[in-house]
N, C-alpha and C positions, 0 to 999 in steps of 0.2 A: 375338483376346480379350485378350490380354495388353496390346496398344496401347491397348484402350479401358480396362483398368484403370488402366494407367499414365495416361492422359489424365485419367480419373475421379478420380484421387489429388486432383487441386486442389480439390476439392468438400469435402475434409476440411479442408485448407489455409483454404477461405473460412471454413467453421465455427470453426475455431480462432481466425482473426484476429478474427471478431464477436464469440466469447466472451470473448476477452481484451479487445476494445475495451467491450463492454458491463459486463463484470465489473470495470473500471478505474473506469466512470463510476458503476457501483454503489456501491464503495469510497469515492469522493469525494463523490458527489452526493446519494446518500443515505444513508450511514452518516457522512459529514460527513470522512473521513480525507484530511487535506491531502496531495497528492503533494510529494515532495520532488524536488530539480534531475533527480536520475538516473531518477526516476519519469518526468519530462516529457520526458526523450531517447527512454526506452522509448516512451512513447505517440506520439511523433513518427516513430517509426518503424513502430509498429504500426498506427496508425490509417489511414494511405494505404493498408496491405494490404487494408484491409477494403474499399476502394472499388475498387483495383486489379485485386483478384482477382474483384470481381463483375463488373464491366465486361468483363475479358480472357475470362473463362468464356462471358458474354452473346456477345461477339464472337467466340469460339471461336479467340481469338490463340494461335497456337503458340509464340510466342515469350514468353508469360505467364511461365513459370519464369525467365527470364532478366531480366524486370521486377522479380520477387518476391525472388531470392535476395539482391541486395545489400542488403535493407531488412532481411531475416531473419537475414542472417550478422553485420550490424553489430548487430541487437538481441539476438542470442546474446551478443556480446561485453559489451554494456552491462549486460546482466542478469546475467550471470557477475560482473561486476566488482562490480556493486551485492550482489549474494548474498554474495560474499567481505567486501566492507566490513561487512555485519549481523553475519555469522558467524564470521569468523574476524579475526586480528590481522596478516595477512599483509603489509598496507600500511603498518601501523603507525600511529602520531601520530593526531592528533585527526580525524575526519571530519564534524564538526560547522561548520556555518556561524556567521557571527556573529550571523545573524538569519535564522530560519526553521526549517522543519522539519528535523533531521538527517537525511542518508542512512542512517544506522545505524539509524533508528527502525523498530521492528518494530509495525506498526500490528496485523498477526495473526500469530502464531505456533503454527499448526496443528500438532499431533503432536510439538512441539518443534523441527521444523526447516521447517515449509513455511512461507514468507512471500510477500508479493507477487511481489518479484522473481523468486523460483523458479517462481511460477505465469506469470510473463511467459517465463522462460526456456523451461518446457516448450512454452508455445504458439509460440514462436520456433522449437524445436527440431522440432516437428511440421510447422511451415510449409516450413523447410527440406528437411526428408526427403522430403516430398510433391511439392515442386518438383524436387527433383533425381530422383525418380520419374519424375515426369512429362517430364522432360527426356528420358528415354530412350524416349519413345515415336516410332517411327518413322513420319513424316509420310505415307508412302507407303501404309500400313496401313489409313489411317484411312478410315472409310467415307465416300464423296463426299455420298450423299444426306443421312448423320445430320450430317456437317458443315454442312450449310445451315440446319439446324433451329436456331433460337435458343433454348436453352433457359432459356426464361422461367419454367418451372414449377418446375424443379430450383432455379434460383439465387434467386427469389424464395422457394421452400418453405422452403429454408434460412434465409435471413433473416428470412421472417416467423414462423417458429416461435421463433428467438431474442429476436426483438423482442418477441413475446407472453410469454414465459419470463421476460424483463428486466423487463415491465411488472408482471406479477404478483408477482413477487419484491419489486419496489420499492414495492408496495402493501401487501404484508404485513408487510415489515420496514421502512417508514417509521418513523422516530422519532415518537412521541408527542410531542405540543406541552405544554410544561411548564404546569401549571396557576399561575395567579396565587396562587391560594390554599395552594398546596403550601408547607409548612413544612420547611425544610432538617432534616436529622438534629440531634438532641440534640448540643450539644458536651462534650466533657470536658475540663475544666480539665487543664492539665498540671502534674505534681506534681514536687516538687523530686528526687525519687528517679530519675523517669523523665528528666528534665534532664540529672541526672549521670550516667546512663547513656550518654546521647547523647554527652556531652563525653568520655566513655572510649572512643568509637568510634577505631581505629587508623587506618581508612582517611581519604583526604585527601579532604574533602568537597569544599573549593573545585574540586579537577580533576574530581571527578565532577559536581558540579552543571554546569559549563562543557560537559561533554562530552554530558551526557544532559538538562540542563533549560534552559540556557540559551536555546537556539534559540528557544524558545517564550514563556519566562517572561522574557527579557531579562537581560543581562549584571549589572545593576543591581537585577534583581527585580523592576522596575516592570511588566512585561509587555510584551507586543507586539502592538498593535493587529491583530486578525483572526486572532491563535494562541493566546495564553494570558494568563491573570488575572495581576496584579499579586500576587505573594506578598509584598511589604513592605506591602501593606495588607489582608491577607488574615486574616480573623477565624479561619479554620480553622487556618491554621498558628500563630497566638498561642494558641488554646484548645484544641486537639485535643492530648490525651497521644500518645506516640511509638507506641503499638500501635495507636491510632485512624489515626493519620496513616498508618503503615506499610501498614493494612489499605488505606485510600485509595487510596494508590500502587499497590499491589500489583493493585487492580481495576479502577484508571482511572475516567474518567467520560465518561458520556455528554451529548450536548447537552440531552436532557430531563432531566437530573440536578437536581433541587432545589438552589437555591443556588449551582448551577455559572456559569450566567451568561455566559460566553464566546460562547456559540454554535459552539463548536469541540470536539469530543470530545477526551480525553485518553487516550493509548494506555496500557494496563495496564503497570505496571512502568515507566512514562516512556516505553516504546519500548525498551527495553533489558532482555530476560528474563534476562539472565545476571548483574545486580546482586543482590548477596546482601541480606540484612536487615541486615547490619552496615554495608554501603556505603550501602542506603537511610537508614539512622540517622546516617551521617555526612551525609549531604547536608541531612538534617532539621536536624542540629545546625548548620552552616554558615549556612543560611537564618535560624535564629532567631538566631545570632550577628549576621547582619548587619543584621536588623531591631531589634536592641533599643535 
């Protein structure tokens, strides 16, 4: 009985791999969250596991845990490193590429600590633990008749159920197409008082912009194709007051947000939930200073 339980633990690994794979596709292909470089490394390690586990279980390959562990252990390392970049300053220095989504970007920040790399780490840990459990299954104790039966129903059932759930979730949460008749929210003219408040901010706006915004909006504020709009030509930046801009940055923008136009969502708080109001206003001051 224990041998069979150890062997069947790989079905949990199969489910974890498919949930992680479909979840990452949901974030990128349905919600439009662009993967950073470290996200791609984790995908490179997770996606093959979805196929390796399925084929290995169908073939009842007793060496399957040994094929799985190199991928899952490396994945744990990349996910841990990615999460530490997001949530700590252990590695120091800037983590933003010259162009592209910074690896420090938090597309989600559930409960203040759950991010996409943490979800990937949980999946890799589950797969690693279940592979180690399966590795303990004594080959001599496996039922011969059962070993000759290909578990099409079990493997297909797990994958089929998850695919159906993914399809339903994608259908329910697909972004609505922006109406061509939609009008952007009314603009509020920036006052001299709010501009003066922004100039009084002590934070280094240039450094904060480089760390949190330049990857998508460009170091010269002219935008990056497929990532972020030009701020230099943005009517919103020029006409919203500080309070309105702060609210916009805090909330982020979805792809169907009227007036957004880039086709790519903007993460809440620019992807950095730790930025304070003063720091965000320093970024606004820097951007406005560059386009005047």
